[in-house]
PDB file with SEQRES, HELIX, SHEET and CRYST1 records, atoms N, CA, C and O in Angstrom:
SEQRES   1 A   63  MET THR LEU LEU ARG ALA PHE PHE ASP ARG HIS PRO THR          
SEQRES   2 A   63  LEU ALA ALA TRP LEU VAL LEU ALA LEU GLY MET VAL ALA          
SEQRES   3 A   63  LEU LEU LEU TRP ALA ALA GLN GLY LYS GLY LEU THR THR          
SEQRES   4 A   63  GLY GLN LEU ALA TRP LEU ALA LEU SER CYS VAL GLY LEU          
SEQRES   5 A   63  ALA GLY VAL CYS ALA ARG ILE ILE ALA CYS GLU                  
HELIX    1 AA1 THR A    2  ARG A   10  1                                   9    
HELIX    2 AA2 PRO A   12  ALA A   31  1                                  20    
HELIX    3 AA3 THR A   39  CYS A   62  1                                  24    
CRYST1    1.000    1.000    1.000  90.00  90.00  90.00 P 1           1          
ATOM      1  N   MET A   1       0.826  -1.182   0.045  1.00  0.00           N  
ATOM      2  CA  MET A   1       0.031  -0.017  -0.015  1.00  0.00           C  
ATOM      3  C   MET A   1       0.871   1.286   0.007  1.00  0.00           C  
ATOM      4  O   MET A   1       0.496   2.305  -0.572  1.00  0.00           O  
ATOM      5  N   THR A   2       1.962   1.204   0.668  1.00  0.00           N  
ATOM      6  CA  THR A   2       2.805   2.453   0.764  1.00  0.00           C  
ATOM      7  C   THR A   2       3.491   2.622  -0.505  1.00  0.00           C  
ATOM      8  O   THR A   2       3.773   3.764  -0.867  1.00  0.00           O  
ATOM      9  N   LEU A   3       3.815   1.547  -1.276  1.00  0.00           N  
ATOM     10  CA  LEU A   3       4.482   1.637  -2.518  1.00  0.00           C  
ATOM     11  C   LEU A   3       3.413   2.387  -3.521  1.00  0.00           C  
ATOM     12  O   LEU A   3       3.802   3.294  -4.256  1.00  0.00           O  
ATOM     13  N   LEU A   4       2.198   2.002  -3.508  1.00  0.00           N  
ATOM     14  CA  LEU A   4       1.219   2.660  -4.334  1.00  0.00           C  
ATOM     15  C   LEU A   4       1.106   4.156  -3.970  1.00  0.00           C  
ATOM     16  O   LEU A   4       1.080   5.009  -4.858  1.00  0.00           O  
ATOM     17  N   ARG A   5       1.039   4.465  -2.683  1.00  0.00           N  
ATOM     18  CA  ARG A   5       0.903   5.836  -2.202  1.00  0.00           C  
ATOM     19  C   ARG A   5       2.222   6.624  -2.627  1.00  0.00           C  
ATOM     20  O   ARG A   5       2.112   7.779  -3.037  1.00  0.00           O  
ATOM     21  N   ALA A   6       3.406   6.040  -2.539  1.00  0.00           N  
ATOM     22  CA  ALA A   6       4.560   6.697  -2.959  1.00  0.00           C  
ATOM     23  C   ALA A   6       4.598   6.977  -4.548  1.00  0.00           C  
ATOM     24  O   ALA A   6       5.072   8.017  -5.005  1.00  0.00           O  
ATOM     25  N   PHE A   7       4.104   6.044  -5.272  1.00  0.00           N  
ATOM     26  CA  PHE A   7       3.929   6.272  -6.732  1.00  0.00           C  
ATOM     27  C   PHE A   7       3.043   7.439  -7.016  1.00  0.00           C  
ATOM     28  O   PHE A   7       3.380   8.320  -7.806  1.00  0.00           O  
ATOM     29  N   PHE A   8       1.892   7.445  -6.361  1.00  0.00           N  
ATOM     30  CA  PHE A   8       0.907   8.567  -6.494  1.00  0.00           C  
ATOM     31  C   PHE A   8       1.535   9.859  -6.109  1.00  0.00           C  
ATOM     32  O   PHE A   8       1.334  10.840  -6.825  1.00  0.00           O  
ATOM     33  N   ASP A   9       2.262   9.951  -5.069  1.00  0.00           N  
ATOM     34  CA  ASP A   9       2.972  11.131  -4.572  1.00  0.00           C  
ATOM     35  C   ASP A   9       4.077  11.662  -5.513  1.00  0.00           C  
ATOM     36  O   ASP A   9       4.232  12.871  -5.685  1.00  0.00           O  
ATOM     37  N   ARG A  10       4.861  10.699  -6.133  1.00  0.00           N  
ATOM     38  CA  ARG A  10       5.966  11.026  -7.076  1.00  0.00           C  
ATOM     39  C   ARG A  10       5.480  11.366  -8.403  1.00  0.00           C  
ATOM     40  O   ARG A  10       6.101  12.222  -9.033  1.00  0.00           O  
ATOM     41  N   HIS A  11       4.436  10.806  -8.924  1.00  0.00           N  
ATOM     42  CA  HIS A  11       3.856  10.973 -10.267  1.00  0.00           C  
ATOM     43  C   HIS A  11       2.408  11.211 -10.266  1.00  0.00           C  
ATOM     44  O   HIS A  11       1.615  10.325 -10.584  1.00  0.00           O  
ATOM     45  N   PRO A  12       2.007  12.526  -9.874  1.00  0.00           N  
ATOM     46  CA  PRO A  12       0.545  12.636  -9.818  1.00  0.00           C  
ATOM     47  C   PRO A  12      -0.162  12.696 -11.095  1.00  0.00           C  
ATOM     48  O   PRO A  12      -1.332  12.319 -11.157  1.00  0.00           O  
ATOM     49  N   THR A  13       0.498  13.171 -12.185  1.00  0.00           N  
ATOM     50  CA  THR A  13      -0.118  13.232 -13.536  1.00  0.00           C  
ATOM     51  C   THR A  13      -0.269  11.916 -14.125  1.00  0.00           C  
ATOM     52  O   THR A  13      -1.302  11.610 -14.721  1.00  0.00           O  
ATOM     53  N   LEU A  14       0.788  11.059 -13.978  1.00  0.00           N  
ATOM     54  CA  LEU A  14       0.695   9.702 -14.459  1.00  0.00           C  
ATOM     55  C   LEU A  14      -0.370   8.893 -13.713  1.00  0.00           C  
ATOM     56  O   LEU A  14      -1.110   8.112 -14.310  1.00  0.00           O  
ATOM     57  N   ALA A  15      -0.428   9.095 -12.421  1.00  0.00           N  
ATOM     58  CA  ALA A  15      -1.451   8.429 -11.600  1.00  0.00           C  
ATOM     59  C   ALA A  15      -2.864   8.775 -12.047  1.00  0.00           C  
ATOM     60  O   ALA A  15      -3.714   7.909 -12.253  1.00  0.00           O  
ATOM     61  N   ALA A  16      -3.078  10.090 -12.187  1.00  0.00           N  
ATOM     62  CA  ALA A  16      -4.313  10.562 -12.699  1.00  0.00           C  
ATOM     63  C   ALA A  16      -4.689   9.949 -14.011  1.00  0.00           C  
ATOM     64  O   ALA A  16      -5.817   9.498 -14.215  1.00  0.00           O  
ATOM     65  N   TRP A  17      -3.715   9.940 -14.910  1.00  0.00           N  
ATOM     66  CA  TRP A  17      -3.955   9.361 -16.262  1.00  0.00           C  
ATOM     67  C   TRP A  17      -4.394   7.872 -16.062  1.00  0.00           C  
ATOM     68  O   TRP A  17      -5.383   7.436 -16.651  1.00  0.00           O  
ATOM     69  N   LEU A  18      -3.671   7.129 -15.254  1.00  0.00           N  
ATOM     70  CA  LEU A  18      -3.962   5.743 -15.055  1.00  0.00           C  
ATOM     71  C   LEU A  18      -5.337   5.558 -14.513  1.00  0.00           C  
ATOM     72  O   LEU A  18      -6.070   4.750 -15.083  1.00  0.00           O  
ATOM     73  N   VAL A  19      -5.768   6.217 -13.475  1.00  0.00           N  
ATOM     74  CA  VAL A  19      -7.012   6.014 -12.793  1.00  0.00           C  
ATOM     75  C   VAL A  19      -8.163   6.480 -13.880  1.00  0.00           C  
ATOM     76  O   VAL A  19      -9.199   5.842 -14.068  1.00  0.00           O  
ATOM     77  N   LEU A  20      -7.858   7.526 -14.468  1.00  0.00           N  
ATOM     78  CA  LEU A  20      -8.940   8.093 -15.404  1.00  0.00           C  
ATOM     79  C   LEU A  20      -9.143   7.142 -16.580  1.00  0.00           C  
ATOM     80  O   LEU A  20     -10.270   6.879 -17.001  1.00  0.00           O  
ATOM     81  N   ALA A  21      -8.002   6.621 -17.108  1.00  0.00           N  
ATOM     82  CA  ALA A  21      -8.065   5.715 -18.221  1.00  0.00           C  
ATOM     83  C   ALA A  21      -8.805   4.429 -17.821  1.00  0.00           C  
ATOM     84  O   ALA A  21      -9.687   3.971 -18.547  1.00  0.00           O  
ATOM     85  N   LEU A  22      -8.456   3.865 -16.698  1.00  0.00           N  
ATOM     86  CA  LEU A  22      -9.137   2.662 -16.264  1.00  0.00           C  
ATOM     87  C   LEU A  22     -10.585   2.779 -16.143  1.00  0.00           C  
ATOM     88  O   LEU A  22     -11.326   1.895 -16.573  1.00  0.00           O  
ATOM     89  N   GLY A  23     -11.055   3.922 -15.525  1.00  0.00           N  
ATOM     90  CA  GLY A  23     -12.475   4.253 -15.410  1.00  0.00           C  
ATOM     91  C   GLY A  23     -13.190   4.366 -16.705  1.00  0.00           C  
ATOM     92  O   GLY A  23     -14.279   3.830 -16.911  1.00  0.00           O  
ATOM     93  N   MET A  24     -12.472   5.158 -17.667  1.00  0.00           N  
ATOM     94  CA  MET A  24     -13.117   5.324 -18.965  1.00  0.00           C  
ATOM     95  C   MET A  24     -13.257   4.105 -19.765  1.00  0.00           C  
ATOM     96  O   MET A  24     -14.272   3.908 -20.434  1.00  0.00           O  
ATOM     97  N   VAL A  25     -12.259   3.262 -19.723  1.00  0.00           N  
ATOM     98  CA  VAL A  25     -12.294   2.028 -20.461  1.00  0.00           C  
ATOM     99  C   VAL A  25     -13.369   1.109 -19.908  1.00  0.00           C  
ATOM    100  O   VAL A  25     -14.126   0.484 -20.651  1.00  0.00           O  
ATOM    101  N   ALA A  26     -13.416   1.041 -18.547  1.00  0.00           N  
ATOM    102  CA  ALA A  26     -14.397   0.179 -17.974  1.00  0.00           C  
ATOM    103  C   ALA A  26     -15.811   0.607 -18.288  1.00  0.00           C  
ATOM    104  O   ALA A  26     -16.691  -0.234 -18.472  1.00  0.00           O  
ATOM    105  N   LEU A  27     -16.057   2.005 -18.355  1.00  0.00           N  
ATOM    106  CA  LEU A  27     -17.341   2.482 -18.677  1.00  0.00           C  
ATOM    107  C   LEU A  27     -17.630   2.226 -20.168  1.00  0.00           C  
ATOM    108  O   LEU A  27     -18.758   1.930 -20.563  1.00  0.00           O  
ATOM    109  N   LEU A  28     -16.592   2.348 -20.954  1.00  0.00           N  
ATOM    110  CA  LEU A  28     -16.874   2.077 -22.458  1.00  0.00           C  
ATOM    111  C   LEU A  28     -17.257   0.678 -22.618  1.00  0.00           C  
ATOM    112  O   LEU A  28     -18.224   0.403 -23.328  1.00  0.00           O  
ATOM    113  N   LEU A  29     -16.574  -0.250 -22.010  1.00  0.00           N  
ATOM    114  CA  LEU A  29     -16.874  -1.701 -22.186  1.00  0.00           C  
ATOM    115  C   LEU A  29     -18.255  -2.077 -21.720  1.00  0.00           C  
ATOM    116  O   LEU A  29     -18.973  -2.893 -22.297  1.00  0.00           O  
ATOM    117  N   TRP A  30     -18.583  -1.375 -20.561  1.00  0.00           N  
ATOM    118  CA  TRP A  30     -19.948  -1.637 -20.026  1.00  0.00           C  
ATOM    119  C   TRP A  30     -21.000  -1.066 -20.970  1.00  0.00           C  
ATOM    120  O   TRP A  30     -22.015  -1.715 -21.224  1.00  0.00           O  
ATOM    121  N   ALA A  31     -20.777   0.119 -21.486  1.00  0.00           N  
ATOM    122  CA  ALA A  31     -21.775   0.713 -22.376  1.00  0.00           C  
ATOM    123  C   ALA A  31     -21.846   0.093 -23.761  1.00  0.00           C  
ATOM    124  O   ALA A  31     -22.860   0.226 -24.447  1.00  0.00           O  
ATOM    125  N   ALA A  32     -20.757  -0.600 -24.192  1.00  0.00           N  
ATOM    126  CA  ALA A  32     -20.798  -1.237 -25.488  1.00  0.00           C  
ATOM    127  C   ALA A  32     -21.137  -2.674 -25.511  1.00  0.00           C  
ATOM    128  O   ALA A  32     -20.933  -3.335 -26.529  1.00  0.00           O  
ATOM    129  N   GLN A  33     -21.622  -3.172 -24.490  1.00  0.00           N  
ATOM    130  CA  GLN A  33     -22.157  -4.549 -24.369  1.00  0.00           C  
ATOM    131  C   GLN A  33     -23.277  -4.632 -25.182  1.00  0.00           C  
ATOM    132  O   GLN A  33     -24.153  -3.773 -25.083  1.00  0.00           O  
ATOM    133  N   GLY A  34     -23.387  -5.686 -26.093  1.00  0.00           N  
ATOM    134  CA  GLY A  34     -24.593  -5.971 -26.872  1.00  0.00           C  
ATOM    135  C   GLY A  34     -24.814  -5.005 -27.946  1.00  0.00           C  
ATOM    136  O   GLY A  34     -25.937  -4.915 -28.442  1.00  0.00           O  
ATOM    137  N   LYS A  35     -23.751  -4.200 -28.395  1.00  0.00           N  
ATOM    138  CA  LYS A  35     -23.960  -3.227 -29.469  1.00  0.00           C  
ATOM    139  C   LYS A  35     -23.487  -3.751 -30.831  1.00  0.00           C  
ATOM    140  O   LYS A  35     -23.670  -3.110 -31.866  1.00  0.00           O  
ATOM    141  N   GLY A  36     -22.864  -4.953 -30.791  1.00  0.00           N  
ATOM    142  CA  GLY A  36     -22.358  -5.510 -32.082  1.00  0.00           C  
ATOM    143  C   GLY A  36     -21.120  -5.086 -32.574  1.00  0.00           C  
ATOM    144  O   GLY A  36     -20.822  -5.304 -33.748  1.00  0.00           O  
ATOM    145  N   LEU A  37     -20.245  -4.411 -31.686  1.00  0.00           N  
ATOM    146  CA  LEU A  37     -19.006  -3.891 -32.104  1.00  0.00           C  
ATOM    147  C   LEU A  37     -17.953  -5.108 -32.164  1.00  0.00           C  
ATOM    148  O   LEU A  37     -17.989  -6.064 -31.389  1.00  0.00           O  
ATOM    149  N   THR A  38     -17.043  -4.942 -33.158  1.00  0.00           N  
ATOM    150  CA  THR A  38     -16.089  -6.012 -33.298  1.00  0.00           C  
ATOM    151  C   THR A  38     -14.948  -5.800 -32.239  1.00  0.00           C  
ATOM    152  O   THR A  38     -14.898  -4.760 -31.583  1.00  0.00           O  
ATOM    153  N   THR A  39     -14.104  -6.736 -32.102  1.00  0.00           N  
ATOM    154  CA  THR A  39     -12.923  -6.595 -31.294  1.00  0.00           C  
ATOM    155  C   THR A  39     -12.023  -5.512 -31.653  1.00  0.00           C  
ATOM    156  O   THR A  39     -11.523  -4.805 -30.778  1.00  0.00           O  
ATOM    157  N   GLY A  40     -11.770  -5.329 -32.980  1.00  0.00           N  
ATOM    158  CA  GLY A  40     -10.919  -4.297 -33.447  1.00  0.00           C  
ATOM    159  C   GLY A  40     -11.532  -2.925 -33.145  1.00  0.00           C  
ATOM    160  O   GLY A  40     -10.793  -2.011 -32.779  1.00  0.00           O  
ATOM    161  N   GLN A  41     -12.816  -2.749 -33.279  1.00  0.00           N  
ATOM    162  CA  GLN A  41     -13.505  -1.492 -33.013  1.00  0.00           C  
ATOM    163  C   GLN A  41     -13.443  -1.144 -31.493  1.00  0.00           C  
ATOM    164  O   GLN A  41     -13.172  -0.014 -31.087  1.00  0.00           O  
ATOM    165  N   LEU A  42     -13.715  -2.205 -30.688  1.00  0.00           N  
ATOM    166  CA  LEU A  42     -13.518  -1.898 -29.257  1.00  0.00           C  
ATOM    167  C   LEU A  42     -12.081  -1.475 -28.876  1.00  0.00           C  
ATOM    168  O   LEU A  42     -11.858  -0.530 -28.120  1.00  0.00           O  
ATOM    169  N   ALA A  43     -11.181  -2.185 -29.411  1.00  0.00           N  
ATOM    170  CA  ALA A  43      -9.704  -1.910 -29.247  1.00  0.00           C  
ATOM    171  C   ALA A  43      -9.415  -0.461 -29.522  1.00  0.00           C  
ATOM    172  O   ALA A  43      -8.773   0.214 -28.717  1.00  0.00           O  
ATOM    173  N   TRP A  44      -9.892   0.040 -30.681  1.00  0.00           N  
ATOM    174  CA  TRP A  44      -9.544   1.409 -31.144  1.00  0.00           C  
ATOM    175  C   TRP A  44     -10.343   2.301 -30.257  1.00  0.00           C  
ATOM    176  O   TRP A  44      -9.801   3.337 -29.871  1.00  0.00           O  
ATOM    177  N   LEU A  45     -11.564   2.033 -29.884  1.00  0.00           N  
ATOM    178  CA  LEU A  45     -12.254   2.927 -28.915  1.00  0.00           C  
ATOM    179  C   LEU A  45     -11.547   2.992 -27.541  1.00  0.00           C  
ATOM    180  O   LEU A  45     -11.427   4.074 -26.968  1.00  0.00           O  
ATOM    181  N   ALA A  46     -11.084   1.852 -27.013  1.00  0.00           N  
ATOM    182  CA  ALA A  46     -10.353   1.795 -25.785  1.00  0.00           C  
ATOM    183  C   ALA A  46      -9.102   2.610 -25.823  1.00  0.00           C  
ATOM    184  O   ALA A  46      -8.774   3.369 -24.911  1.00  0.00           O  
ATOM    185  N   LEU A  47      -8.372   2.404 -26.993  1.00  0.00           N  
ATOM    186  CA  LEU A  47      -7.102   3.183 -27.197  1.00  0.00           C  
ATOM    187  C   LEU A  47      -7.384   4.704 -27.253  1.00  0.00           C  
ATOM    188  O   LEU A  47      -6.611   5.496 -26.714  1.00  0.00           O  
ATOM    189  N   SER A  48      -8.493   5.107 -27.908  1.00  0.00           N  
ATOM    190  CA  SER A  48      -8.880   6.485 -27.948  1.00  0.00           C  
ATOM    191  C   SER A  48      -9.212   7.044 -26.582  1.00  0.00           C  
ATOM    192  O   SER A  48      -8.897   8.197 -26.286  1.00  0.00           O  
ATOM    193  N   CYS A  49      -9.903   6.164 -25.672  1.00  0.00           N  
ATOM    194  CA  CYS A  49     -10.193   6.619 -24.218  1.00  0.00           C  
ATOM    195  C   CYS A  49      -8.901   6.796 -23.574  1.00  0.00           C  
ATOM    196  O   CYS A  49      -8.744   7.779 -22.850  1.00  0.00           O  
ATOM    197  N   VAL A  50      -7.917   5.929 -23.757  1.00  0.00           N  
ATOM    198  CA  VAL A  50      -6.602   6.058 -22.999  1.00  0.00           C  
ATOM    199  C   VAL A  50      -6.031   7.393 -23.399  1.00  0.00           C  
ATOM    200  O   VAL A  50      -5.563   8.141 -22.541  1.00  0.00           O  
ATOM    201  N   GLY A  51      -6.055   7.736 -24.753  1.00  0.00           N  
ATOM    202  CA  GLY A  51      -5.391   8.940 -25.181  1.00  0.00           C  
ATOM    203  C   GLY A  51      -6.113  10.178 -24.632  1.00  0.00           C  
ATOM    204  O   GLY A  51      -5.523  11.146 -24.150  1.00  0.00           O  
ATOM    205  N   LEU A  52      -7.412  10.062 -24.748  1.00  0.00           N  
ATOM    206  CA  LEU A  52      -8.229  11.216 -24.213  1.00  0.00           C  
ATOM    207  C   LEU A  52      -8.012  11.365 -22.716  1.00  0.00           C  
ATOM    208  O   LEU A  52      -8.004  12.514 -22.273  1.00  0.00           O  
ATOM    209  N   ALA A  53      -7.839  10.367 -21.898  1.00  0.00           N  
ATOM    210  CA  ALA A  53      -7.535  10.389 -20.565  1.00  0.00           C  
ATOM    211  C   ALA A  53      -6.189  11.142 -20.283  1.00  0.00           C  
ATOM    212  O   ALA A  53      -6.057  11.966 -19.378  1.00  0.00           O  
ATOM    213  N   GLY A  54      -5.238  10.781 -21.128  1.00  0.00           N  
ATOM    214  CA  GLY A  54      -3.897  11.396 -21.105  1.00  0.00           C  
ATOM    215  C   GLY A  54      -3.954  12.858 -21.250  1.00  0.00           C  
ATOM    216  O   GLY A  54      -3.337  13.599 -20.485  1.00  0.00           O  
ATOM    217  N   VAL A  55      -4.729  13.315 -22.281  1.00  0.00           N  
ATOM    218  CA  VAL A  55      -4.860  14.724 -22.625  1.00  0.00           C  
ATOM    219  C   VAL A  55      -5.633  15.378 -21.411  1.00  0.00           C  
ATOM    220  O   VAL A  55      -5.295  16.499 -21.033  1.00  0.00           O  
ATOM    221  N   CYS A  56      -6.626  14.724 -20.815  1.00  0.00           N  
ATOM    222  CA  CYS A  56      -7.416  15.426 -19.644  1.00  0.00           C  
ATOM    223  C   CYS A  56      -6.417  15.509 -18.496  1.00  0.00           C  
ATOM    224  O   CYS A  56      -6.365  16.549 -17.838  1.00  0.00           O  
ATOM    225  N   ALA A  57      -5.595  14.447 -18.206  1.00  0.00           N  
ATOM    226  CA  ALA A  57      -4.724  14.570 -17.054  1.00  0.00           C  
ATOM    227  C   ALA A  57      -3.703  15.660 -17.288  1.00  0.00           C  
ATOM    228  O   ALA A  57      -3.336  16.364 -16.346  1.00  0.00           O  
ATOM    229  N   ARG A  58      -3.237  15.822 -18.497  1.00  0.00           N  
ATOM    230  CA  ARG A  58      -2.227  16.894 -18.809  1.00  0.00           C  
ATOM    231  C   ARG A  58      -2.839  18.252 -18.567  1.00  0.00           C  
ATOM    232  O   ARG A  58      -2.204  19.125 -17.976  1.00  0.00           O  
ATOM    233  N   ILE A  59      -4.121  18.451 -19.038  1.00  0.00           N  
ATOM    234  CA  ILE A  59      -4.843  19.699 -18.920  1.00  0.00           C  
ATOM    235  C   ILE A  59      -4.982  20.068 -17.371  1.00  0.00           C  
ATOM    236  O   ILE A  59      -4.759  21.190 -16.917  1.00  0.00           O  
ATOM    237  N   ILE A  60      -5.377  18.979 -16.643  1.00  0.00           N  
ATOM    238  CA  ILE A  60      -5.561  19.235 -15.191  1.00  0.00           C  
ATOM    239  C   ILE A  60      -4.217  19.570 -14.492  1.00  0.00           C  
ATOM    240  O   ILE A  60      -4.154  20.378 -13.565  1.00  0.00           O  
ATOM    241  N   ALA A  61      -3.155  18.908 -14.983  1.00  0.00           N  
ATOM    242  CA  ALA A  61      -1.828  19.190 -14.325  1.00  0.00           C  
ATOM    243  C   ALA A  61      -1.265  20.645 -14.679  1.00  0.00           C  
ATOM    244  O   ALA A  61      -0.491  21.239 -13.928  1.00  0.00           O  
ATOM    245  N   CYS A  62      -1.707  21.143 -15.843  1.00  0.00           N  
ATOM    246  CA  CYS A  62      -1.303  22.500 -16.262  1.00  0.00           C  
ATOM    247  C   CYS A  62      -1.871  23.625 -15.495  1.00  0.00           C  
ATOM    248  O   CYS A  62      -1.293  24.707 -15.383  1.00  0.00           O  
ATOM    249  N   GLU A  63      -3.099  23.327 -14.930  1.00  0.00           N  
ATOM    250  CA  GLU A  63      -3.831  24.379 -14.188  1.00  0.00           C  
ATOM    251  C   GLU A  63      -3.258  24.687 -12.813  1.00  0.00           C  
ATOM    252  O   GLU A  63      -3.783  25.545 -12.103  1.00  0.00           O  
TER     253      GLU A  63                                                      
END                                                                             
């Protein structure tokens, strides 16, 4: 637990990116259930979510 806390303290932007990306991808996968998307489409959407989470974390860090 202290190792995780130390990581969050040393790298707050990277930690925010990780947490936000995990949440966004989880929500994407939940919302996409039963919509008939292929694996490739889901992969690209998940990759886009991770990229968007990175941009959001960077914007938050700049403020």
